[in-house]
FIKOLTOR-436000 format. One record per residue (C-alpha): x, y, z; residue number from 0; residue in three letters. Coordinates in steps of 0.5 Angstrom, whole numbers, always signed. Each point is the difference from the previous one (the first is absolute). Layout:
! residues N
X,Y,Z,NUM,ALA;
...
//
This chain:
! residues 469
-48,-2,-35,0,MET;
+4,-2,-6,1,ALA;
+3,-7,+2,2,ALA;
+0,-2,-7,3,THR;
+4,+6,-2,4,ASP;
+7,-2,-3,5,LEU;
+6,+3,+4,6,LEU;
+4,+5,-4,7,THR;
+8,+0,+2,8,GLU;
-1,+6,+4,9,ALA;
-6,-3,+4,10,HIS;
+4,-6,+1,11,ALA;
+6,+4,+2,12,ASP;
-5,+4,+5,13,HIS;
-3,-7,+2,14,LEU;
+6,-3,+2,15,LEU;
+3,+6,+4,16,ARG;
-6,+1,+4,17,ARG;
-3,-7,+1,18,ALA;
+7,-3,+1,19,ALA;
+7,+3,+0,20,PHE;
+2,+2,-7,21,GLY;
+1,-4,-6,22,PRO;
+6,-4,-2,23,ARG;
+3,+0,-7,24,SER;
-6,-3,-5,25,GLY;
-5,+0,+5,26,GLN;
-4,+6,-2,27,VAL;
+0,-3,-7,28,GLN;
-2,-7,+2,29,ALA;
-6,+4,+3,30,LEU;
-2,+5,-5,31,ALA;
-6,-3,-4,32,GLY;
-3,-4,+5,33,LYS;
-6,+2,+3,34,THR;
+0,+3,+7,35,ARG;
-4,-5,+3,36,ALA;
+5,-6,-2,37,ASN;
+6,+5,+1,38,ALA;
-2,+1,+7,39,VAL;
-2,-7,+2,40,ALA;
+7,-2,-3,41,GLY;
+3,+5,+5,42,LEU;
-3,-2,+6,43,LEU;
+0,-7,-1,44,GLY;
-4,-6,+3,45,SER;
+5,-3,+5,46,LYS;
-1,+1,+7,47,VAL;
+7,+1,+3,48,ARG;
+1,-1,+8,49,LYS;
+8,+1,+0,50,THR;
+3,+5,+5,51,ARG;
+6,+3,+2,52,PRO;
+6,-3,+4,53,PRO;
-1,+2,+7,54,ALA;
+4,-6,+4,55,LYS;
+3,+6,+5,56,ASN;
-3,+6,+3,57,ASN;
+6,+5,-2,58,ASN;
+1,+6,-4,59,PHE;
+4,-4,-5,60,ASP;
-6,-5,-1,61,THR;
-4,+6,-1,62,LEU;
+4,+2,-6,63,ARG;
+0,-7,-3,64,ARG;
-7,+0,+0,65,MET;
-1,+7,-3,66,GLN;
+5,-3,-6,67,ARG;
-4,-6,-1,68,TRP;
-6,+4,-1,69,TRP;
+3,+5,-5,70,LEU;
+3,-6,-4,71,GLN;
-8,-3,+0,72,GLN;
-2,+7,-2,73,MET;
+5,+0,-6,74,ARG;
-2,-7,-3,75,ASN;
-5,+1,-5,76,PRO;
-4,-6,+1,77,LYS;
-2,+3,+7,78,PHE;
+1,+7,-1,79,ALA;
-7,+2,+0,80,ALA;
-2,-4,+6,81,GLN;
+6,+3,+4,82,GLU;
-3,+7,-2,83,LYS;
-6,-2,+4,84,LEU;
+4,-3,+6,85,VAL;
+3,+7,+0,86,LEU;
-7,+3,+0,87,PHE;
-3,-4,+6,88,TRP;
+7,+1,+4,89,HIS;
-2,+7,-1,90,ASP;
-7,-1,+1,91,HIS;
+0,-4,+6,92,PHE;
+7,+2,+3,93,PRO;
+4,-3,+5,94,SER;
+7,+2,+2,95,SER;
+6,-4,+2,96,TYR;
+2,+6,+5,97,GLY;
-6,-1,+4,98,VAL;
-2,-8,-1,99,VAL;
+7,-2,+1,100,ASN;
-1,-7,-2,101,GLU;
+3,-1,-7,102,LEU;
-4,-7,-1,103,ARG;
-6,+4,+1,104,TRP;
+1,+5,-5,105,MET;
+2,-6,-5,106,SER;
-6,-3,+1,107,THR;
-4,+6,-1,108,GLN;
+4,+1,-6,109,ASN;
-2,-7,-3,110,ALA;
-7,+1,+2,111,LEU;
-1,+6,-4,112,PHE;
+4,-4,-6,113,ARG;
-5,-6,+1,114,GLU;
-6,+5,+0,115,MET;
+2,+6,-4,116,CYS;
-6,-2,-5,117,LEU;
-4,-4,+4,118,GLY;
-7,+2,+4,119,ASN;
+1,+7,+4,120,PHE;
-5,-2,+5,121,ARG;
+5,-6,+2,122,ASP;
+6,+4,-1,123,LEU;
-3,+5,+6,124,VAL;
-2,-7,+4,125,PHE;
+7,-2,-1,126,ARG;
+4,+6,+2,127,VAL;
-5,+1,+6,128,THR;
+3,-6,+3,129,ARG;
+7,+1,-3,130,ASP;
+6,+0,+5,131,ALA;
+4,+6,-2,132,ALA;
-7,+4,-1,133,MET;
-2,-2,+7,134,LEU;
+7,+2,+3,135,GLN;
+0,+6,-4,136,TYR;
-7,+3,+2,137,LEU;
+0,-3,+7,138,ASP;
-5,-5,-2,139,GLY;
+4,-5,+5,140,PHE;
-1,+5,+6,141,ARG;
-8,+1,-2,142,ASN;
-4,-4,+5,143,ARG;
-6,+0,+3,144,ALA;
+3,+2,+7,145,GLN;
+4,+6,-4,146,ASN;
-3,+1,-7,147,PRO;
+5,+4,-5,148,ASN;
-3,+4,-5,149,GLU;
+6,+0,-5,150,ASN;
-2,-5,-5,151,TYR;
-8,+1,+0,152,ALA;
+2,+7,-2,153,ARG;
+4,-1,-6,154,GLU;
-4,-6,-3,155,VAL;
-5,+5,-1,156,MET;
+4,+6,-1,157,GLU;
+5,-2,-4,158,LEU;
-1,-8,-2,159,PHE;
-7,-1,-2,160,ALA;
-5,+7,+0,161,LEU;
+4,+6,+0,162,GLY;
-1,+6,+6,163,ARG;
-5,+3,-5,164,GLU;
-4,-2,-6,165,ASP;
+2,+3,-7,166,LEU;
-5,+6,+2,167,LEU;
+3,+1,+6,168,GLY;
-5,-3,+5,169,VAL;
+3,-4,+6,170,PRO;
+0,-7,-1,171,ASN;
+0,-2,+8,172,TYR;
+0,+3,+7,173,THR;
+5,+0,+6,174,GLN;
-6,-5,+3,175,GLU;
+1,-5,-6,176,ASP;
+7,+0,+1,177,VAL;
-1,-2,+7,178,VAL;
-5,-5,-2,179,GLN;
+5,-3,-5,180,MET;
+5,+0,+5,181,ALA;
-4,-5,+4,182,ARG;
-1,-4,-5,183,ALA;
+7,-1,-2,184,PHE;
+2,-2,+7,185,THR;
+3,-7,+2,186,GLY;
+6,-1,-5,187,PHE;
+6,-3,+2,188,GLY;
+6,-5,-2,189,LEU;
-1,-7,+1,190,LEU;
+5,-3,+6,191,TYR;
+2,-8,-1,192,LYS;
+4,-3,+6,193,ARG;
+0,+7,+3,194,ASN;
+4,+3,-6,195,ARG;
-3,+5,-5,196,ARG;
-1,-1,-7,197,THR;
-2,+4,-6,198,ASP;
-7,-2,+0,199,THR;
-6,+5,+1,200,VAL;
-5,-3,+4,201,THR;
-6,+3,+4,202,LEU;
-1,-1,+8,203,TYR;
-7,+0,+2,204,SER;
+2,+3,+7,205,GLU;
+3,+6,-3,206,ASN;
-6,+1,-5,207,PHE;
-6,+5,+1,208,ASP;
-6,-4,-1,209,ALA;
-5,+5,+2,210,GLY;
-5,+4,-4,211,ALA;
+3,+5,-5,212,LYS;
-4,+5,-5,213,THR;
+4,+2,-6,214,LEU;
-2,+6,-5,215,PHE;
-6,+2,+5,216,ALA;
-5,+4,-3,217,GLY;
+2,-3,-7,218,MET;
-4,-4,-5,219,PRO;
+5,-6,+1,220,TYR;
+0,+1,+8,221,GLU;
+2,-7,+3,222,VAL;
-1,-2,+7,223,THR;
+3,-6,+3,224,GLY;
+6,-4,+3,225,ASN;
+4,+2,-6,226,LEU;
+7,-3,-2,227,GLY;
+4,-3,-5,228,VAL;
+1,-7,+2,229,GLU;
+0,-5,+7,230,ASN;
+5,-3,+3,231,ALA;
+0,-6,-4,232,ASP;
+1,+4,-6,233,GLY;
-7,+0,-3,234,VAL;
-2,+7,-3,235,PRO;
-6,+3,+3,236,PHE;
-6,+0,-5,237,PRO;
+0,+6,-5,238,PRO;
-6,+3,+4,239,HIS;
+4,+1,+6,240,ILE;
+7,+0,-3,241,ASN;
+3,+7,+0,242,VAL;
+5,-2,-6,243,ILE;
-7,-1,-4,244,ASP;
-3,+6,+3,245,LEU;
+5,+4,-3,246,LEU;
-3,-2,-7,247,PHE;
-7,+2,+2,248,THR;
+2,+7,+1,249,HIS;
-3,+5,-5,250,THR;
+2,+7,-1,251,ASP;
-4,+7,+0,252,SER;
-3,-2,-7,253,GLN;
-1,-7,+2,254,GLY;
+6,-3,-4,255,ARG;
+4,-6,+3,256,PRO;
+5,+4,+4,257,THR;
+6,-5,+0,258,ALA;
-1,-1,-8,259,ALA;
+1,+8,-1,260,ARG;
+6,+0,+4,261,PHE;
+4,-5,-3,262,ILE;
-2,+1,-7,263,ALA;
+2,+8,+1,264,LYS;
+7,-2,+4,265,LYS;
+2,-6,-5,266,LEU;
-2,+5,-6,267,TRP;
+5,+5,+3,268,GLU;
+5,-5,+1,269,TRP;
+0,-2,-7,270,TYR;
-2,+7,-4,271,ALA;
-1,+6,+3,272,TYR;
-3,+4,+6,273,PRO;
-7,+2,+2,274,ASN;
-4,-4,-6,275,PRO;
-7,+3,-2,276,ALA;
-6,-4,+4,277,LEU;
-3,-3,-6,278,PRO;
+7,-3,-1,279,LEU;
+0,-3,+7,280,VAL;
-7,-2,+0,281,ASP;
+1,-4,-6,282,GLU;
+6,-4,+3,283,LEU;
-3,-1,+6,284,ALA;
-6,-3,-3,285,ASP;
+4,-5,-3,286,VAL;
+3,-1,+7,287,PHE;
-6,-1,+3,288,VAL;
-3,-5,-6,289,ALA;
+6,-4,+1,290,SER;
-1,-1,+7,291,GLY;
+6,+4,+2,292,TYR;
+5,-3,-4,293,GLU;
+6,+4,-1,294,ILE;
+2,-3,-7,295,ARG;
-6,+2,-3,296,ALA;
+1,+7,+3,297,LEU;
+7,+0,-3,298,VAL;
-2,-2,-7,299,GLU;
-6,+4,+0,300,ALA;
+5,+6,+1,301,LEU;
+6,-2,-4,302,LEU;
-5,-1,-6,303,VAL;
-4,+7,+1,304,HIS;
+1,+5,-6,305,ASP;
+1,+5,+6,306,GLU;
+7,-4,+2,307,PHE;
+3,+2,-7,308,TYR;
-2,+7,+0,309,THR;
+6,+5,+0,310,ASP;
-2,+2,+7,311,GLN;
+1,-7,+2,312,ALA;
+7,-1,-4,313,MET;
+3,+6,+3,314,SER;
-3,+3,+7,315,SER;
+4,-4,+6,316,THR;
+6,+0,+3,317,ALA;
+4,-6,+0,318,LYS;
+1,-3,+7,319,ASN;
+8,-2,+1,320,PRO;
-2,-7,-1,321,VAL;
-3,+1,-7,322,GLU;
+6,+5,-2,323,PHE;
+5,-5,+2,324,ALA;
-3,-6,-3,325,THR;
-2,+3,-6,326,GLN;
+7,+2,-1,327,MET;
+3,-6,+1,328,ILE;
-5,-4,-4,329,VAL;
+1,+5,-6,330,ALA;
+8,-1,+0,331,LEU;
-1,-7,+1,332,ASP;
+5,+1,+6,333,ALA;
+3,-6,+4,334,LYS;
+1,+1,+7,335,SER;
+0,-3,+7,336,SER;
-4,+6,+2,337,PHE;
+4,+0,+6,338,GLU;
+0,+8,+1,339,ASN;
-7,+1,-3,340,LEU;
-4,-1,+6,341,PRO;
+4,+6,+4,342,SER;
+0,+4,-6,343,ASN;
-8,-1,+0,344,LEU;
+0,+2,+7,345,ASP;
+4,+7,-1,346,ARG;
-5,+1,-6,347,MET;
-6,-1,+6,348,GLY;
-2,-7,-2,349,MET;
+2,-5,+5,350,ASP;
-3,-7,-1,351,LEU;
-3,-3,+6,352,PHE;
+0,+7,+3,353,ASN;
-5,+4,-2,354,PRO;
+0,+7,+4,355,PRO;
-7,-1,+3,356,SER;
-7,-3,+0,357,VAL;
-1,+4,-6,358,ASN;
+5,-3,-4,359,GLY;
+5,+4,-5,360,TRP;
-2,+7,-2,361,ASN;
-1,-1,-7,362,HIS;
+1,+7,-3,363,SER;
+5,+5,-3,364,GLU;
+3,-1,+7,365,ALA;
+4,-6,-3,366,TRP;
+4,+6,-4,367,LEU;
+2,+4,+6,368,ALA;
+7,+3,-1,369,THR;
+4,-5,+4,370,ALA;
-4,-6,-2,371,ARG;
+1,+2,-8,372,PHE;
+7,+1,+1,373,ARG;
+0,-8,+2,374,GLU;
-4,-1,-6,375,ARG;
+6,+3,-4,376,PHE;
+5,-4,+4,377,PHE;
-3,-6,-2,378,LEU;
-1,+2,-7,379,ALA;
+8,+1,+0,380,GLN;
+1,-7,+3,381,ARG;
-4,-3,-5,382,LEU;
+2,+3,-6,383,ALA;
+7,-1,+2,384,ALA;
-1,-7,+2,385,GLY;
+5,-5,-3,386,ARG;
+1,-5,+6,387,SER;
-5,-4,+5,388,LYS;
+6,+0,+5,389,LYS;
-1,+3,+7,390,ASP;
-8,+1,-2,391,GLY;
+1,+4,-6,392,GLY;
-3,+0,-7,393,TYR;
+2,-4,-6,394,SER;
-3,+4,-6,395,VAL;
+2,-2,-8,396,LYS;
+0,+7,-3,397,ALA;
+1,-3,-7,398,ALA;
-6,-4,+1,399,LYS;
-5,+6,+1,400,LEU;
+2,+3,-7,401,LEU;
-3,-2,-7,402,ASP;
+6,-1,-4,403,PRO;
-4,+3,-6,404,SER;
-1,+7,+2,405,VAL;
+3,+5,-4,406,THR;
+0,+7,+4,407,ASP;
+0,+2,+7,408,THR;
-7,+2,+0,409,GLY;
-2,-7,-1,410,GLN;
+4,-2,+6,411,ILE;
-4,+5,+4,412,VAL;
-7,-2,-3,413,ASP;
+2,-8,+1,414,GLY;
+2,+1,+8,415,MET;
-6,+5,+1,416,LEU;
-5,-6,-3,417,ALA;
+4,-5,+4,418,ARG;
-1,+4,+7,419,PHE;
-7,+2,-2,420,GLY;
+1,+7,+0,421,ILE;
-5,+4,-3,422,ARG;
-2,+7,-2,423,ASN;
+7,+2,+1,424,LEU;
+1,+8,-2,425,PRO;
+3,+0,-7,426,SER;
+6,+5,+3,427,ALA;
+1,-5,+5,428,SER;
+1,-6,-5,429,ARG;
+5,+5,-4,430,GLN;
+4,+1,+6,431,GLU;
+1,-8,+1,432,LEU;
+2,+0,-8,433,ILE;
+4,+6,+2,434,ASP;
+4,-4,+5,435,TYR;
+1,-5,-5,436,LEU;
+3,+5,-4,437,ASP;
+6,-4,-2,438,GLY;
-4,-4,-5,439,GLY;
-1,-8,+0,440,LEU;
+6,-4,+2,441,ALA;
-3,-7,+2,442,LEU;
+6,-4,-1,443,SER;
+4,+5,+4,444,ASP;
+1,-2,+7,445,GLU;
+1,+6,+4,446,ASP;
-6,+3,-4,447,TRP;
-4,-6,+2,448,LEU;
+2,+0,+8,449,GLU;
+0,+7,+1,450,ILE;
-4,+4,-5,451,LYS;
-6,-5,+0,452,PHE;
+0,-2,+7,453,ARG;
+0,+8,+2,454,GLY;
-6,+0,-5,455,LEU;
-4,-5,+4,456,LEU;
+1,+4,+7,457,VAL;
-3,+6,-4,458,LEU;
-6,-4,-2,459,LEU;
-1,-3,+7,460,PHE;
+0,+7,+3,461,THR;
-4,+3,-5,462,LEU;
-7,+3,+4,463,PRO;
-4,-4,-5,464,GLU;
+3,-7,+2,465,PHE;
-2,+2,+7,466,GLN;
-7,-1,-1,467,VAL;
-4,-5,-4,468,HIS;
//
């Protein structure tokens, strides 16, 4: 790892697009020349934020208000890198308003991801396990000793902490482990005061299965006893019988810490590219374990790694709809109330607070399917044509995007390609963009600026090369 290496402008641009939501004007130049470690530390920040989206009511209008609020957080350069992680954890630990049907709980969960986005992963799993939105989403409130429910037990192993199989394809758990884990998660419910339900989660001992359970039978880390999470007073079970801690004793078929490999790989794929080599995963997993499972340590190690700055990491992953939209807005310095953006994102396949399943969103070229790509084109048109924030529109000052010192149309095209982070554009495609501006330079001509130049923006945003990063 070369944490002391100095960032080039190209690498600073890449860091801002992958670790956050793209650079604002001057941000690339401000980071270039800094060490990777200093740049990453500055982006991630040190302050823990506990702010949450507004959720006073429980209706569709409030959902849209929450979505707009979150998008505003994402476009703020002070918070963008943390919000990128909040989005990751929302996808990793998905809960859907369509199932939960309580926006206060969704808001609280969103605030949890913001507070813990760079914290301790073990503590995050514990907090998610007793989070009201998750308990409702995966039937935790209905998991009682008298009638156990396996949903959360299965997903905490399969999707949240271990993975169904290890990196060599060997199963990490059995159906019996799901049964035993479900018994250990029994008893959670909402606290009632004066016969009125609150939003506070508590454990009811009469609904908890206090019998002996055996987890990971036949493995070196097998544990038997009264396994659970916490008692009725909210005091956590000691680590040797706490099922959250026991997840972190699990080792895979090579004797490696399973959770460390699982999360290191998934975070690498979020920031860089799919299917990283096993030695790279282990290098990052070792950092994760050595830190005591601190997320910040893992993310920093990932973002300063030489491999993160390779060509493969800089051009191999389709932008999800939030990344696509937010990077355009940031690059154009567009002003908006974001009134219509949540519905645009929904039609592109990414309805915030409503992931489609417990698997989260499908991160692949599926984002670019015909109907979804058409919506990208429509949004690019609306942004490029934006002249007013009225009625949820966008205000884009076209003249401010141009360098007044340019002397030919090739310079305009190259400047916009650089501004939007479009790399490796074939020379023929570049020439077509220049030919589009075949009328020559007319920076002082309002019609040229408002029609021809804004048309160029649409062409740039709909290039195949802008859909990936």
